[in-house]
N, C-alpha and C positions, 0 to 999 in steps of 0.2 A: 209286623210292626205298623203297617198302614192301618189295620183294624184298631190298634191301640190309639193311634193318633186321631182317628175318626171319632172314637169314643170320647177322648179328651176334648176335642173340639165341640162335639155335640153337648157334652156336659157343661162346658164353659158357656156356650151359646144359650142353653136352657136356663142357666143361672143368670145371664145378662138380661134375658127377656122376661124372667120371673114366672114362667109357666109350670115349672116342675115342683120345687119345694115350697112349703108354706113359709110365711114370714116368721122369723124368729127374733127374740129379743136378746138383751145382754146377759141373760142367765139368772137375774134376780128372782124371776118368777118361774123358772124351769124346775121341774121335778126330777130329782135324782133317784134312781132305782137300783136295786141289786137283783141279779139273776143268779140263783144259787143252784148248783148241780154237783153232786158227788163231793160235797165239802168245799167246793171252789165257789168263790163269789166274783162275778163279773159285774162291773159298774157301768151304768148307762145314764144318759140324760134325756128326758122326754122333752119334745118341743113345746113351746108355749103357744099351743094351738088348741082349738076346741077339741079336736080328735085326741091330741096328746093328753089334755086335761081329763077327758072322758075315760081314757084308758087308765090313767092314774086313779080315778075314782073306783075302778074295779079291784084295785089291789087290796090285800094280797091275793095272788092267784097260784093255784097248784095246777100245772099243765103237763101234758105229755107231748114232747116234741118228736117229730118224725121228719125224715128227709124228703125233699121234693125236688126232683130233677137235678140233684147234685149241686144246687146253688143256694138253697135256703132250707131252713127248718120251719115247720109249720105246726100249729095247734089250733084247735077250736076254742073260741072264746064263749063265755057264758051268755053274751048278748051282743047286739050290734053296737058299733062305735058311732057316735055323733060325728057326721062328716060334713056338716053344714058349711064349714069354711075351707074344705079340702079342694085342691085343684082336681081336674078331671083325670090326670095321669101323673106318674112319677117315675123317674129313672133311678132305681136303687143302686147304692154302692155297698161294698162289703162292710158289715157292721151296722147297717140300717135296720131299725125295728119298724115294721110296717103292718098294715092290715090290708087284706085284699077284700074290698067291700062286696063284690058280687058273691063271695062265698062266706064272708064274715069271719075269716080266720086270721090269726096272727101269722106273720111271715118275717122271719129273722134271716137276713141275707148274710151269707159268709163269702159270697162271690158277687161281683157286680152283674147287673142284668140290664136288659133293654127297657126303655120307657114302656110302661104298661098302664093301660086305661083301668081305672078302678083301684089302683094301688095308692095307698095313703101313708105317708111317712108319719110315724109317731115320735121318733127320736133315733138315737144312735148310741152304740157302745162307746165308752171312753177309751178303750184300749182294744187289744187283740181279742178275737172270738174263737181262737183255736180250740178251746175246751168244748165248743159246740160241734166241732167237726168229728163225728163218730158215726158208726153204723147203728142201725136199729132205732127203736124208740127209747126215750129216756125221760124221766121226770125232772121238772124244774120247778122252782118256787120263784115267783117274781113279787117283790115287795118294795115299798118305799125305803130309801136309805135314811138312816137316822141323822 
C-alpha cells in the first residue's frame, strides 16, 4: 500500500513541476491512431509534440511486438524519432505509447514503471490494452484513424 501511495505522490509531483510529460493541447491537433491485432482495433491518441507528430509521419507501420520484462511490449522502429522537444525522462503509466531513445524502439506499457531517462511519451491508448497482454511475439498494424 505504501509503494502505491509513493508512486501516486511521485506522479502528482512530477506533473506539478512539469518535468515528466510533454505539454499537450486540447486535442484539436492531436492525431488519433488505431493499433490492429488479430482483428481487434485499439484506439489511441498521440500527443501534440514533435515526437508524437514524427511518429505519426511514419504511419502506417507493420511491427512485431514482443514482451519486455513483463511490463511493456516493444518493437523496432524504421528510424529514430525527432526528440528535440522531449524531456530527459518520463514515468510511464499503463496504456502509454513511448519510444526509448537510446535503443530507438517503440515501448507500449501495459503496467506502470519508474521514471526512466531517455523514455519519451508519444501518446496513450484511449481504453484498456488487455489485447496486448499475451505471450510471444505477434504482429500489429499501427495506422492513422479515419
